[in-house]
Structures are given as C-alpha cells and as structure tokens.
KOLGU-4560 file (N, C-alpha, C; in nm, 3 decimals, padded with zeros to 5 digits):
<recs>
<n_xx: 10.317 n_yy: 02.744 n_zz: 18.268 ca_xx: 10.357 ca_yy: 02.686 ca_zz: 18.141 c_xx: 10.388 c_yy: 02.800 c_zz: 18.044 mol: A seq: 1 type: UNK>
<n_xx: 10.499 n_yy: 02.788 n_zz: 17.981 ca_xx: 10.540 ca_yy: 02.888 ca_zz: 17.883 c_xx: 10.476 c_yy: 02.855 c_zz: 17.748 mol: A seq: 2 type: UNK>
<n_xx: 10.465 n_yy: 02.954 n_zz: 17.664 ca_xx: 10.404 ca_yy: 02.939 ca_zz: 17.533 c_xx: 10.481 c_yy: 02.838 c_zz: 17.447 mol: A seq: 3 type: UNK>
<n_xx: 10.613 n_yy: 02.840 n_zz: 17.453 ca_xx: 10.694 ca_yy: 02.746 ca_zz: 17.376 c_xx: 10.666 c_yy: 02.602 c_zz: 17.419 mol: A seq: 4 type: UNK>
<n_xx: 10.651 n_yy: 02.578 n_zz: 17.548 ca_xx: 10.619 ca_yy: 02.444 ca_zz: 17.597 c_xx: 10.482 c_yy: 02.401 c_zz: 17.546 mol: A seq: 5 type: UNK>
<n_xx: 10.385 n_yy: 02.491 n_zz: 17.550 ca_xx: 10.252 ca_yy: 02.459 ca_zz: 17.499 c_xx: 10.261 c_yy: 02.423 c_zz: 17.351 mol: A seq: 6 type: UNK>
<n_xx: 10.333 n_yy: 02.502 n_zz: 17.274 ca_xx: 10.349 ca_yy: 02.477 ca_zz: 17.131 c_xx: 10.407 c_yy: 02.339 c_zz: 17.107 mol: A seq: 7 type: UNK>
<n_xx: 10.512 n_yy: 02.305 n_zz: 17.178 ca_xx: 10.577 ca_yy: 02.175 ca_zz: 17.161 c_xx: 10.481 c_yy: 02.061 c_zz: 17.195 mol: A seq: 8 type: UNK>
<n_xx: 10.407 n_yy: 02.076 n_zz: 17.301 ca_xx: 10.313 ca_yy: 01.972 ca_zz: 17.342 c_xx: 10.198 c_yy: 01.959 c_zz: 17.244 mol: A seq: 9 type: UNK>
<n_xx: 10.148 n_yy: 02.071 n_zz: 17.194 ca_xx: 10.039 ca_yy: 02.067 ca_zz: 17.096 c_xx: 10.084 c_yy: 01.996 c_zz: 16.969 mol: A seq: 10 type: UNK>
<n_xx: 10.202 n_yy: 02.029 n_zz: 16.920 ca_xx: 10.253 ca_yy: 01.966 ca_zz: 16.798 c_xx: 10.280 c_yy: 01.818 c_zz: 16.821 mol: A seq: 11 type: UNK>
<n_xx: 10.335 n_yy: 01.782 n_zz: 16.936 ca_xx: 10.360 ca_yy: 01.641 ca_zz: 16.967 c_xx: 10.228 c_yy: 01.563 c_zz: 16.972 mol: A seq: 12 type: UNK>
<n_xx: 10.127 n_yy: 01.624 n_zz: 17.027 ca_xx: 09.997 ca_yy: 01.557 ca_zz: 17.043 c_xx: 09.916 c_yy: 01.551 c_zz: 16.914 mol: A seq: 13 type: UNK>
<n_xx: 09.916 n_yy: 01.661 n_zz: 16.837 ca_xx: 09.824 ca_yy: 01.673 ca_zz: 16.725 c_xx: 09.889 c_yy: 01.679 c_zz: 16.587 mol: A seq: 14 type: UNK>
<n_xx: 10.021 n_yy: 01.688 n_zz: 16.581 ca_xx: 10.091 ca_yy: 01.698 ca_zz: 16.453 c_xx: 10.122 c_yy: 01.842 c_zz: 16.417 mol: A seq: 15 type: UNK>
<n_xx: 10.214 n_yy: 01.858 n_zz: 16.322 ca_xx: 10.259 ca_yy: 01.992 ca_zz: 16.282 c_xx: 10.147 c_yy: 02.084 c_zz: 16.237 mol: A seq: 16 type: UNK>
<n_xx: 10.048 n_yy: 02.028 n_zz: 16.171 ca_xx: 09.935 ca_yy: 02.107 ca_zz: 16.120 c_xx: 09.807 c_yy: 02.080 c_zz: 16.199 mol: A seq: 17 type: UNK>
<n_xx: 09.824 n_yy: 02.022 n_zz: 16.318 ca_xx: 09.712 ca_yy: 01.984 ca_zz: 16.406 c_xx: 09.617 c_yy: 01.885 c_zz: 16.338 mol: A seq: 18 type: UNK>
<n_xx: 09.672 n_yy: 01.807 n_zz: 16.247 ca_xx: 09.590 ca_yy: 01.714 ca_zz: 16.168 c_xx: 09.527 c_yy: 01.601 c_zz: 16.251 mol: A seq: 19 type: UNK>
<n_xx: 09.579 n_yy: 01.574 n_zz: 16.368 ca_xx: 09.521 ca_yy: 01.469 ca_zz: 16.452 c_xx: 09.424 c_yy: 01.524 c_zz: 16.557 mol: A seq: 20 type: UNK>
<n_xx: 09.391 n_yy: 01.651 n_zz: 16.548 ca_xx: 09.299 ca_yy: 01.712 ca_zz: 16.644 c_xx: 09.155 c_yy: 01.674 c_zz: 16.610 mol: A seq: 21 type: UNK>
<n_xx: 09.086 n_yy: 01.623 n_zz: 16.709 ca_xx: 08.943 ca_yy: 01.593 ca_zz: 16.699 c_xx: 08.877 c_yy: 01.656 c_zz: 16.822 mol: A seq: 22 type: UNK>
<n_xx: 08.747 n_yy: 01.674 n_zz: 16.820 ca_xx: 08.683 ca_yy: 01.729 ca_zz: 16.940 c_xx: 08.717 c_yy: 01.650 c_zz: 17.067 mol: A seq: 23 type: UNK>
<n_xx: 08.720 n_yy: 01.518 n_zz: 17.056 ca_xx: 08.748 ca_yy: 01.435 ca_zz: 17.174 c_xx: 08.893 c_yy: 01.448 c_zz: 17.219 mol: A seq: 24 type: UNK>
<n_xx: 08.988 n_yy: 01.445 n_zz: 17.123 ca_xx: 09.129 ca_yy: 01.453 ca_zz: 17.161 c_xx: 09.164 c_yy: 01.592 c_zz: 17.216 mol: A seq: 25 type: UNK>
<n_xx: 09.101 n_yy: 01.694 n_zz: 17.161 ca_xx: 09.124 ca_yy: 01.830 ca_zz: 17.212 c_xx: 09.070 c_yy: 01.842 c_zz: 17.354 mol: A seq: 26 type: UNK>
<n_xx: 08.953 n_yy: 01.787 n_zz: 17.378 ca_xx: 08.894 ca_yy: 01.793 ca_zz: 17.512 c_xx: 08.985 c_yy: 01.723 c_zz: 17.614 mol: A seq: 27 type: UNK>
<n_xx: 09.037 n_yy: 01.605 n_zz: 17.579 ca_xx: 09.127 ca_yy: 01.532 ca_zz: 17.670 c_xx: 09.256 c_yy: 01.610 c_zz: 17.694 mol: A seq: 28 type: UNK>
<n_xx: 09.313 n_yy: 01.665 n_zz: 17.586 ca_xx: 09.438 ca_yy: 01.739 ca_zz: 17.597 c_xx: 09.421 c_yy: 01.862 c_zz: 17.686 mol: A seq: 29 type: UNK>
<n_xx: 09.318 n_yy: 01.940 n_zz: 17.659 ca_xx: 09.294 ca_yy: 02.062 ca_zz: 17.737 c_xx: 09.268 c_yy: 02.028 c_zz: 17.883 mol: A seq: 30 type: UNK>
<n_xx: 09.193 n_yy: 01.923 n_zz: 17.909 ca_xx: 09.167 ca_yy: 01.881 ca_zz: 18.047 c_xx: 09.298 c_yy: 01.845 c_zz: 18.117 mol: A seq: 31 type: UNK>
<n_xx: 09.386 n_yy: 01.777 n_zz: 18.046 ca_xx: 09.515 ca_yy: 01.738 ca_zz: 18.103 c_xx: 09.600 c_yy: 01.861 c_zz: 18.134 mol: A seq: 32 type: UNK>
<n_xx: 09.605 n_yy: 01.954 n_zz: 18.042 ca_xx: 09.684 ca_yy: 02.076 ca_zz: 18.064 c_xx: 09.623 c_yy: 02.159 c_zz: 18.177 mol: A seq: 33 type: UNK>
<n_xx: 09.490 n_yy: 02.168 n_zz: 18.180 ca_xx: 09.425 ca_yy: 02.243 ca_zz: 18.287 c_xx: 09.454 c_yy: 02.181 c_zz: 18.423 mol: A seq: 34 type: UNK>
<n_xx: 09.462 n_yy: 02.048 n_zz: 18.429 ca_xx: 09.496 ca_yy: 01.982 ca_zz: 18.556 c_xx: 09.635 c_yy: 02.024 c_zz: 18.602 mol: A seq: 35 type: UNK>
<n_xx: 09.728 n_yy: 02.031 n_zz: 18.509 ca_xx: 09.863 ca_yy: 02.077 ca_zz: 18.542 c_xx: 09.862 c_yy: 02.224 c_zz: 18.585 mol: A seq: 36 type: UNK>
<n_xx: 09.787 n_yy: 02.306 n_zz: 18.512 ca_xx: 09.781 ca_yy: 02.448 ca_zz: 18.544 c_xx: 09.713 c_yy: 02.472 c_zz: 18.679 mol: A seq: 37 type: UNK>
<n_xx: 09.621 n_yy: 02.384 n_zz: 18.717 ca_xx: 09.554 ca_yy: 02.403 ca_zz: 18.846 c_xx: 09.653 c_yy: 02.393 c_zz: 18.961 mol: A seq: 38 type: UNK>
<n_xx: 09.757 n_yy: 02.312 n_zz: 18.944 ca_xx: 09.863 ca_yy: 02.306 ca_zz: 19.045 c_xx: 09.935 c_yy: 02.440 c_zz: 19.052 mol: A seq: 39 type: UNK>
<n_xx: 09.960 n_yy: 02.500 n_zz: 18.937 ca_xx: 10.024 ca_yy: 02.631 ca_zz: 18.934 c_xx: 09.933 c_yy: 02.738 c_zz: 18.990 mol: A seq: 40 type: UNK>
<n_xx: 09.802 n_yy: 02.725 n_zz: 18.967 ca_xx: 09.707 ca_yy: 02.823 ca_zz: 19.019 c_xx: 09.712 c_yy: 02.824 c_zz: 19.171 mol: A seq: 41 type: UNK>
<n_xx: 09.725 n_yy: 02.707 n_zz: 19.230 ca_xx: 09.731 ca_yy: 02.700 ca_zz: 19.377 c_xx: 09.851 c_yy: 02.774 c_zz: 19.431 mol: A seq: 42 type: UNK>
<n_xx: 09.958 n_yy: 02.778 n_zz: 19.352 ca_xx: 10.077 ca_yy: 02.849 ca_zz: 19.399 c_xx: 10.075 c_yy: 02.995 c_zz: 19.356 mol: A seq: 43 type: UNK>
<n_xx: 09.964 n_yy: 03.039 n_zz: 19.297 ca_xx: 09.948 ca_yy: 03.181 ca_zz: 19.264 c_xx: 10.002 c_yy: 03.223 c_zz: 19.130 mol: A seq: 44 type: UNK>
<n_xx: 10.041 n_yy: 03.128 n_zz: 19.044 ca_xx: 10.098 ca_yy: 03.165 ca_zz: 18.916 c_xx: 09.993 c_yy: 03.203 c_zz: 18.812 mol: A seq: 45 type: UNK>
<n_xx: 09.872 n_yy: 03.150 n_zz: 18.826 ca_xx: 09.766 ca_yy: 03.179 ca_zz: 18.730 c_xx: 09.643 c_yy: 03.230 c_zz: 18.803 mol: A seq: 46 type: UNK>
<n_xx: 09.549 n_yy: 03.285 n_zz: 18.729 ca_xx: 09.428 ca_yy: 03.337 ca_zz: 18.790 c_xx: 09.334 c_yy: 03.225 c_zz: 18.828 mol: A seq: 47 type: UNK>
<n_xx: 09.254 n_yy: 03.251 n_zz: 18.927 ca_xx: 09.147 ca_yy: 03.161 ca_zz: 18.965 c_xx: 09.019 c_yy: 03.242 c_zz: 18.959 mol: A seq: 48 type: UNK>
<n_xx: 08.924 n_yy: 03.194 n_zz: 18.881 ca_xx: 08.796 ca_yy: 03.263 ca_zz: 18.866 c_xx: 08.705 c_yy: 03.219 c_zz: 18.980 mol: A seq: 49 type: UNK>
<n_xx: 08.637 n_yy: 03.315 n_zz: 19.040 ca_xx: 08.541 ca_yy: 03.285 ca_zz: 19.147 c_xx: 08.418 c_yy: 03.223 c_zz: 19.085 mol: A seq: 50 type: UNK>
<n_xx: 08.410 n_yy: 03.090 n_zz: 19.095 ca_xx: 08.299 ca_yy: 03.020 ca_zz: 19.031 c_xx: 08.172 c_yy: 03.021 c_zz: 19.115 mol: A seq: 51 type: UNK>
<n_xx: 08.172 n_yy: 03.094 n_zz: 19.225 ca_xx: 08.048 ca_yy: 03.108 ca_zz: 19.301 c_xx: 07.967 c_yy: 03.226 c_zz: 19.247 mol: A seq: 52 type: UNK>
<n_xx: 08.009 n_yy: 03.279 n_zz: 19.134 ca_xx: 07.937 ca_yy: 03.389 ca_zz: 19.071 c_xx: 07.794 c_yy: 03.347 c_zz: 19.041 mol: A seq: 53 type: UNK>
<n_xx: 07.711 n_yy: 03.446 n_zz: 19.020 ca_xx: 07.569 ca_yy: 03.419 ca_zz: 19.001 c_xx: 07.535 c_yy: 03.359 c_zz: 18.864 mol: A seq: 54 type: UNK>
<n_xx: 07.625 n_yy: 03.372 n_zz: 18.767 ca_xx: 07.595 ca_yy: 03.317 ca_zz: 18.635 c_xx: 07.724 c_yy: 03.282 c_zz: 18.562 mol: A seq: 55 type: UNK>
<n_xx: 07.708 n_yy: 03.201 n_zz: 18.459 ca_xx: 07.821 ca_yy: 03.164 ca_zz: 18.375 c_xx: 07.879 c_yy: 03.287 c_zz: 18.306 mol: A seq: 56 type: UNK>
<n_xx: 07.793 n_yy: 03.380 n_zz: 18.269 ca_xx: 07.839 ca_yy: 03.504 ca_zz: 18.206 c_xx: 07.931 c_yy: 03.581 c_zz: 18.300 mol: A seq: 57 type: UNK>
<n_xx: 07.898 n_yy: 03.584 n_zz: 18.430 ca_xx: 07.985 ca_yy: 03.651 ca_zz: 18.527 c_xx: 08.122 c_yy: 03.583 c_zz: 18.535 mol: A seq: 58 type: UNK>
<n_xx: 08.122 n_yy: 03.450 n_zz: 18.530 ca_xx: 08.248 ca_yy: 03.375 ca_zz: 18.533 c_xx: 08.332 c_yy: 03.412 c_zz: 18.411 mol: A seq: 59 type: UNK>
<n_xx: 08.268 n_yy: 03.416 n_zz: 18.294 ca_xx: 08.340 ca_yy: 03.453 ca_zz: 18.172 c_xx: 08.394 c_yy: 03.596 c_zz: 18.180 mol: A seq: 60 type: UNK>
<n_xx: 08.313 n_yy: 03.686 n_zz: 18.230 ca_xx: 08.358 ca_yy: 03.825 ca_zz: 18.244 c_xx: 08.482 c_yy: 03.833 c_zz: 18.333 mol: A seq: 61 type: UNK>
<n_xx: 08.477 n_yy: 03.764 n_zz: 18.447 ca_xx: 08.591 ca_yy: 03.765 ca_zz: 18.540 c_xx: 08.715 c_yy: 03.706 c_zz: 18.474 mol: A seq: 62 type: UNK>
<n_xx: 08.698 n_yy: 03.593 n_zz: 18.407 ca_xx: 08.811 ca_yy: 03.527 ca_zz: 18.342 c_xx: 08.878 c_yy: 03.620 c_zz: 18.242 mol: A seq: 63 type: UNK>
<n_xx: 08.799 n_yy: 03.676 n_zz: 18.151 ca_xx: 08.857 ca_yy: 03.761 ca_zz: 18.048 c_xx: 08.912 c_yy: 03.891 c_zz: 18.105 mol: A seq: 64 type: UNK>
<n_xx: 08.849 n_yy: 03.945 n_zz: 18.208 ca_xx: 08.901 ca_yy: 04.067 ca_zz: 18.270 c_xx: 09.035 c_yy: 04.040 c_zz: 18.337 mol: A seq: 65 type: UNK>
<n_xx: 09.044 n_yy: 03.927 n_zz: 18.409 ca_xx: 09.168 ca_yy: 03.896 ca_zz: 18.481 c_xx: 09.282 c_yy: 03.863 c_zz: 18.385 mol: A seq: 66 type: UNK>
<n_xx: 09.252 n_yy: 03.810 n_zz: 18.269 ca_xx: 09.360 ca_yy: 03.783 ca_zz: 18.174 c_xx: 09.427 c_yy: 03.912 c_zz: 18.127 mol: A seq: 67 type: UNK>
<n_xx: 09.354 n_yy: 04.022 n_zz: 18.131 ca_xx: 09.412 ca_yy: 04.151 ca_zz: 18.091 c_xx: 09.520 c_yy: 04.197 c_zz: 18.188 mol: A seq: 68 type: UNK>
<n_xx: 09.517 n_yy: 04.146 n_zz: 18.311 ca_xx: 09.617 ca_yy: 04.184 ca_zz: 18.411 c_xx: 09.734 c_yy: 04.086 c_zz: 18.418 mol: A seq: 69 type: UNK>
<n_xx: 09.726 n_yy: 03.978 n_zz: 18.342 ca_xx: 09.831 ca_yy: 03.878 ca_zz: 18.345 c_xx: 09.948 c_yy: 03.918 c_zz: 18.258 mol: A seq: 70 type: UNK>
<n_xx: 10.061 n_yy: 03.852 n_zz: 18.281 ca_xx: 10.173 ca_yy: 03.866 ca_zz: 18.189 c_xx: 10.127 c_yy: 03.818 c_zz: 18.053 mol: A seq: 71 type: UNK>
<n_xx: 10.168 n_yy: 03.885 n_zz: 17.946 ca_xx: 10.119 ca_yy: 03.849 ca_zz: 17.813 c_xx: 10.134 c_yy: 03.701 c_zz: 17.778 mol: A seq: 72 type: UNK>
<n_xx: 10.246 n_yy: 03.640 n_zz: 17.812 ca_xx: 10.266 ca_yy: 03.499 ca_zz: 17.777 c_xx: 10.170 c_yy: 03.408 c_zz: 17.854 mol: A seq: 73 type: UNK>
<n_xx: 10.148 n_yy: 03.438 n_zz: 17.980 ca_xx: 10.054 ca_yy: 03.358 ca_zz: 18.060 c_xx: 09.912 c_yy: 03.372 c_zz: 18.005 mol: A seq: 74 type: UNK>
<n_xx: 09.875 n_yy: 03.494 n_zz: 17.970 ca_xx: 09.741 ca_yy: 03.517 ca_zz: 17.914 c_xx: 09.727 c_yy: 03.445 c_zz: 17.780 mol: A seq: 75 type: UNK>
<n_xx: 09.831 n_yy: 03.447 n_zz: 17.699 ca_xx: 09.825 ca_yy: 03.381 ca_zz: 17.568 c_xx: 09.801 c_yy: 03.231 c_zz: 17.584 mol: A seq: 76 type: UNK>
<n_xx: 09.866 n_yy: 03.168 n_zz: 17.681 ca_xx: 09.847 ca_yy: 03.024 ca_zz: 17.703 c_xx: 09.702 c_yy: 02.996 c_zz: 17.740 mol: A seq: 77 type: UNK>
<n_xx: 09.649 n_yy: 03.068 n_zz: 17.837 ca_xx: 09.511 ca_yy: 03.044 ca_zz: 17.879 c_xx: 09.410 c_yy: 03.075 c_zz: 17.770 mol: A seq: 78 type: UNK>
<n_xx: 09.430 n_yy: 03.185 n_zz: 17.701 ca_xx: 09.336 ca_yy: 03.223 ca_zz: 17.596 c_xx: 09.343 c_yy: 03.127 c_zz: 17.478 mol: A seq: 79 type: UNK>
<n_xx: 09.463 n_yy: 03.079 n_zz: 17.443 ca_xx: 09.476 ca_yy: 02.982 ca_zz: 17.334 c_xx: 09.406 c_yy: 02.852 c_zz: 17.370 mol: A seq: 80 type: UNK>
<n_xx: 09.429 n_yy: 02.802 n_zz: 17.490 ca_xx: 09.363 ca_yy: 02.679 ca_zz: 17.534 c_xx: 09.212 c_yy: 02.694 c_zz: 17.533 mol: A seq: 81 type: UNK>
<n_xx: 09.165 n_yy: 02.808 n_zz: 17.580 ca_xx: 09.021 ca_yy: 02.834 ca_zz: 17.584 c_xx: 08.961 c_yy: 02.835 c_zz: 17.443 mol: A seq: 82 type: UNK>
<n_xx: 09.025 n_yy: 02.906 n_zz: 17.353 ca_xx: 08.975 ca_yy: 02.914 ca_zz: 17.215 c_xx: 08.981 c_yy: 02.777 c_zz: 17.147 mol: A seq: 83 type: UNK>
<n_xx: 09.090 n_yy: 02.705 n_zz: 17.165 ca_xx: 09.108 ca_yy: 02.572 ca_zz: 17.105 c_xx: 08.996 c_yy: 02.478 c_zz: 17.150 mol: A seq: 84 type: UNK>
<n_xx: 08.972 n_yy: 02.477 n_zz: 17.280 ca_xx: 08.868 ca_yy: 02.389 ca_zz: 17.334 c_xx: 08.729 c_yy: 02.431 c_zz: 17.286 mol: A seq: 85 type: UNK>
<n_xx: 08.698 n_yy: 02.559 n_zz: 17.295 ca_xx: 08.565 ca_yy: 02.605 ca_zz: 17.257 c_xx: 08.536 c_yy: 02.580 c_zz: 17.110 mol: A seq: 86 type: UNK>
<n_xx: 08.630 n_yy: 02.611 n_zz: 17.025 ca_xx: 08.605 ca_yy: 02.595 ca_zz: 16.882 c_xx: 08.591 c_yy: 02.449 c_zz: 16.844 mol: A seq: 87 type: UNK>
<n_xx: 08.674 n_yy: 02.363 n_zz: 16.900 ca_xx: 08.661 ca_yy: 02.221 ca_zz: 16.866 c_xx: 08.537 c_yy: 02.159 c_zz: 16.929 mol: A seq: 88 type: UNK>
<n_xx: 08.489 n_yy: 02.215 n_zz: 17.037 ca_xx: 08.368 ca_yy: 02.160 ca_zz: 17.099 c_xx: 08.243 c_yy: 02.188 c_zz: 17.016 mol: A seq: 89 type: UNK>
<n_xx: 08.252 n_yy: 02.281 n_zz: 16.924 ca_xx: 08.136 ca_yy: 02.313 ca_zz: 16.839 c_xx: 08.131 c_yy: 02.229 c_zz: 16.712 mol: A seq: 90 type: UNK>
<n_xx: 08.237 n_yy: 02.151 n_zz: 16.689 ca_xx: 08.245 ca_yy: 02.068 ca_zz: 16.567 c_xx: 08.170 c_yy: 01.937 c_zz: 16.590 mol: A seq: 91 type: UNK>
<n_xx: 08.090 n_yy: 01.901 n_zz: 16.495 ca_xx: 08.024 ca_yy: 01.771 ca_zz: 16.498 c_xx: 08.085 c_yy: 01.684 c_zz: 16.390 mol: A seq: 92 type: UNK>
<n_xx: 08.134 n_yy: 01.568 n_zz: 16.432 ca_xx: 08.196 ca_yy: 01.479 ca_zz: 16.333 c_xx: 08.096 c_yy: 01.386 c_zz: 16.272 mol: A seq: 93 type: UNK>
</recs>
C-alpha cells in the first residue's frame, strides 16, 4: 500500500481532520488494513516479525529494526498505522 492510498482511505473513513476517529473505529480500520497488508507480507512486500520471540519487547525491537531496512514509503505506512492504533488505544471515552 502506498502512502497516498493510505491517506485517501484514512480521510474517507475518518474525515479531513480525522473528526470521526474513535478508539473503536481506529481499531477496526487498522485491523482491516493489516489484513490487506498480511496478503502483501506473504508475497514478501512487507516485513514479518518473528512472533515466536521470547517477549513482546523482542517483537517490538524486531519490528522497529526491520522498518529501518524498508523503503521509506513502506516504513511510513506501517509506522503511521502503528502510531495511530497505539495512541487511540490509550484514549478512554
């Protein structure tokens, strides 16, 4: 997924200023996009983190380290989705 496509989908889903974003809607949106990206991961377009690691911290380390080796646009998509989901998951309505 290209960054422009992500931008268009985010605006279509949440509005120009993301005014329709809620923790629940963000979680659904990110899950949907991740499902699409998982198809691309199988074809080798995105990174796959070894989730058999000994801890969640190891998984995070691997994810962030591998994004440094990605094409900048691919890394931006994954990092934006990750930040969007994490930050909205901390909001209590």
